[in-house]
C-alpha positions as CSV (number, residue, x, y, z in Angstrom):
1,X,106.9,104.0,169.1
2,X,104.6,101.4,167.5
3,X,101.2,101.1,169.2
4,X,99.9,98.2,167.2
5,X,97.6,100.4,165.2
6,X,97.8,101.2,161.5
7,X,96.5,103.9,159.1
8,X,95.4,103.4,155.4
9,X,97.3,106.0,153.4
10,X,96.3,107.1,149.8
11,X,98.5,109.3,147.6
12,X,96.2,109.6,144.6
13,X,97.8,106.7,142.6
14,X,95.6,104.1,140.9
15,X,96.3,100.4,140.2
16,X,97.7,99.7,136.7
17,X,94.9,98.7,134.3
18,X,92.1,100.8,135.9
19,X,90.6,104.0,134.6
20,X,90.8,107.1,136.7
21,X,87.1,108.0,136.3
22,X,86.0,104.4,137.2
23,X,88.2,104.5,140.4
24,X,86.6,107.7,141.5
25,X,83.1,106.4,141.1
26,X,84.0,103.3,143.1
27,X,85.5,105.4,145.9
28,X,82.2,107.5,145.9
29,X,80.2,104.3,146.4
30,X,82.6,102.9,149.1
31,X,82.8,106.1,151.2
32,X,79.3,107.4,150.3
33,X,80.6,110.9,149.5
34,X,80.1,113.3,146.6
35,X,82.5,113.7,143.6
36,X,84.0,116.9,145.0
37,X,85.4,115.1,148.1
38,X,86.7,112.3,146.1
39,X,88.5,114.7,143.7
40,X,90.1,116.2,146.7
41,X,91.9,112.9,147.4
42,X,93.8,113.0,144.1
43,X,96.3,115.8,144.9
44,X,99.5,113.7,145.2
45,X,99.7,114.3,148.9
46,X,99.4,111.4,151.4
47,X,95.9,111.3,152.8
48,X,94.9,108.9,155.6
49,X,91.6,107.2,154.6
50,X,91.3,105.2,157.9
51,X,93.1,105.7,161.2
52,X,93.8,103.5,164.2
53,X,93.0,100.1,162.7
54,X,94.5,96.8,163.9
55,X,96.7,95.0,161.4
56,X,94.0,92.5,160.2
57,X,91.4,95.2,159.7
58,X,93.9,97.4,157.9
59,X,94.8,94.6,155.5
60,X,91.1,94.0,154.7
61,X,90.6,97.7,153.9
62,X,93.7,97.7,151.7
63,X,92.4,94.6,149.7
64,X,89.0,96.3,149.2
65,X,90.6,99.5,148.0
66,X,93.1,97.8,145.8
67,X,90.2,95.9,144.2
68,X,88.5,99.2,143.6
69,X,91.6,100.5,141.8
70,X,93.1,102.8,144.5
71,X,96.8,102.2,145.2
72,X,96.9,102.4,149.1
73,X,99.5,101.4,151.7
74,X,99.3,100.3,155.3
75,X,101.5,102.5,157.6
76,X,101.9,102.4,161.3
77,X,99.7,104.9,163.0
78,X,101.1,108.4,163.3
79,X,104.0,108.0,160.8
80,X,102.4,110.1,158.1
81,X,100.3,113.2,158.8
82,X,97.9,114.6,156.4
83,X,99.1,117.9,154.9
84,X,96.2,120.5,154.8
85,X,95.3,121.6,151.3
86,X,96.0,125.3,150.8
87,X,93.1,127.6,149.9
88,X,93.2,129.1,146.4
89,X,94.1,132.6,147.8
90,X,97.3,131.2,149.5
91,X,100.6,131.6,147.7
92,X,101.8,128.4,145.9
93,X,104.0,126.1,147.8
94,X,107.8,125.9,147.2
95,X,109.1,123.6,144.5
96,X,110.5,121.3,147.1
97,X,107.0,120.3,148.2
98,X,105.8,119.5,144.7
99,X,104.7,116.0,143.7
100,X,103.4,114.2,140.5
101,X,99.7,113.8,140.0
102,X,98.4,110.4,138.9
103,X,97.9,109.7,135.2
104,X,94.6,111.3,134.0
105,X,94.1,113.4,137.1
106,X,92.9,117.0,136.9
107,X,95.7,119.5,137.6
108,X,93.2,122.1,138.9
109,X,91.0,121.7,141.9
110,X,87.2,122.0,141.4
111,X,87.3,125.6,142.8
112,X,90.2,126.5,140.5
113,X,88.5,125.3,137.3
114,X,87.0,128.1,135.1
115,X,83.3,127.9,134.6
116,X,82.2,128.2,131.0
117,X,78.7,129.3,130.1
118,X,76.9,127.3,127.4
119,X,76.8,128.9,123.9
120,X,73.3,129.7,122.7
121,X,72.8,129.4,119.0
122,X,69.9,131.2,117.3
123,X,68.2,128.6,115.1
124,X,65.1,130.7,114.4
125,X,66.1,131.5,110.8
126,X,67.1,127.9,110.0
127,X,64.7,125.7,108.1
128,X,64.7,122.3,106.4
129,X,64.4,121.8,102.7
130,X,62.0,119.1,101.4
131,X,63.4,115.7,100.9
132,X,65.0,115.4,97.4
133,X,64.8,119.1,96.7
134,X,67.6,121.5,95.7
135,X,69.5,123.2,98.5
136,X,70.0,126.3,96.3
137,X,67.3,128.8,95.3
138,X,66.6,129.5,91.7
139,X,68.5,132.8,91.8
140,X,71.6,131.0,93.3
141,X,71.9,128.4,90.6
142,X,74.5,129.3,87.9
143,X,73.0,128.8,84.4
144,X,75.3,127.0,82.0
145,X,74.5,126.4,78.3
146,X,74.3,122.8,77.2
147,X,77.1,121.6,75.1
148,X,76.3,121.2,71.4
149,X,77.1,117.7,70.0
150,X,77.3,117.3,66.3
151,X,76.0,113.8,65.3
152,X,76.0,112.8,61.6
153,X,73.2,110.9,60.1
154,X,74.2,107.4,61.1
155,X,72.1,104.3,60.9
156,X,72.4,100.7,61.8
157,X,72.8,98.2,58.9
158,X,71.0,94.9,58.8
159,X,72.7,91.8,60.0
160,X,74.9,90.4,57.1
161,X,74.7,93.5,55.0
162,X,77.7,94.9,53.0
163,X,79.0,98.0,54.7
164,X,80.7,99.2,51.5
165,X,78.5,100.4,48.7
166,X,79.1,99.2,45.1
167,X,80.5,102.6,43.9
168,X,82.9,102.6,46.9
169,X,84.5,99.2,46.0
170,X,87.8,99.1,44.2
171,X,88.2,96.9,41.1
172,X,91.1,94.6,41.9
173,X,92.5,92.1,39.3
174,X,91.9,88.5,40.3
175,X,94.9,86.2,40.5
176,X,94.8,83.2,38.3
177,X,96.3,80.2,40.0
178,X,96.7,76.9,38.2
179,X,96.1,74.0,40.5
180,X,96.0,71.2,37.9
181,X,99.4,69.9,38.9
182,X,98.8,70.1,42.6
183,X,98.1,67.1,44.8
184,X,98.1,66.0,48.4
185,X,101.2,64.4,49.9
186,X,101.0,61.3,52.0
187,X,100.9,61.6,55.8
188,X,104.5,62.0,57.1
189,X,106.0,62.7,53.6
190,X,108.7,65.3,53.2
191,X,107.3,68.4,51.5
192,X,110.7,69.5,50.3
193,X,112.6,67.7,47.6
194,X,116.2,66.7,48.2
195,X,117.5,69.3,45.7
196,X,115.4,72.0,47.4
197,X,117.0,71.6,50.8
198,X,119.7,74.1,51.8
199,X,123.2,72.7,52.3
200,X,124.4,73.3,55.9
201,X,128.1,72.6,56.3
202,X,128.9,70.6,59.4
203,X,131.0,72.2,62.2
204,X,134.6,70.9,62.4
205,X,135.3,69.0,65.6
206,X,138.9,68.5,66.6
207,X,139.4,65.2,68.5
208,X,143.2,65.0,68.5
209,X,143.5,65.4,72.3
210,X,140.7,63.1,73.2
211,X,141.0,59.5,73.9
212,X,139.2,56.6,75.5
213,X,140.0,55.6,79.1
214,X,140.3,51.9,79.9
215,X,137.3,50.1,81.3
216,X,137.0,50.8,85.0
217,X,139.2,53.8,85.1
218,X,138.6,56.6,87.6
219,X,137.3,59.6,85.7
220,X,137.3,61.9,88.8
221,X,133.6,61.5,89.6
222,X,132.4,62.1,93.2
223,X,132.3,58.8,95.0
224,X,129.7,58.0,97.6
225,X,131.0,57.7,101.2
226,X,130.7,54.1,102.2
227,X,131.4,53.2,105.8
228,X,132.7,49.8,106.5
229,X,130.4,47.5,108.3
230,X,132.0,45.9,111.4
231,X,129.9,42.8,112.4
232,X,129.5,41.9,116.0
233,X,131.1,38.4,116.4
234,X,131.2,38.3,120.2
235,X,128.4,35.7,120.4
236,X,129.7,33.5,117.6
237,X,131.4,30.2,118.7
238,X,133.0,27.4,116.7
239,X,131.3,24.1,117.1
240,X,133.4,21.1,118.2
């Protein structure tokens, strides 16, 4: 039976777009509790955050919690009862009572998480080398013999000097060209005489099947589409 009172129920879900760690920090600030108590709210079970509120106050609490990122609902008082969380020594619940944890939530409670001790590293035998020094000791460096490069006795000649010596040059006969009969042709003149031009026979063209069409004949070309113009003569009158 409805009594006019409402409860604020939280099942561990967060509003889309919020980060789980941020939502937990906001709930710590709102309820002024430590992180352990806030983690206990994210078990997937319905947990009443506030009980016995009137409808207006319940809606105000819901709006504040939604703004903080906690997905809550307003339920009539007494409809949902909080399920006590089993202690670690109690046997696990049956599969029928299982539920899905919110995205990013820890699947282990704070008391079930293994405690890992910090690893201590002995740095007493570690030292820093001087800046720019070699990281290897002299005895650790592998000695390699430098490669032998054979370079002939080369030198750079002076600018414009002949790179071939006189005894290395070959005696080649000089060509004698008579240029007494040569001359310059006029601009645009043909450099080949008519008797020097090759004779190219013309290709035969058979025109027996060809003929000339009469002037104005239709040769089968594509004609443009011309739409007839219909003038509007409704306002035209004949004068007396």
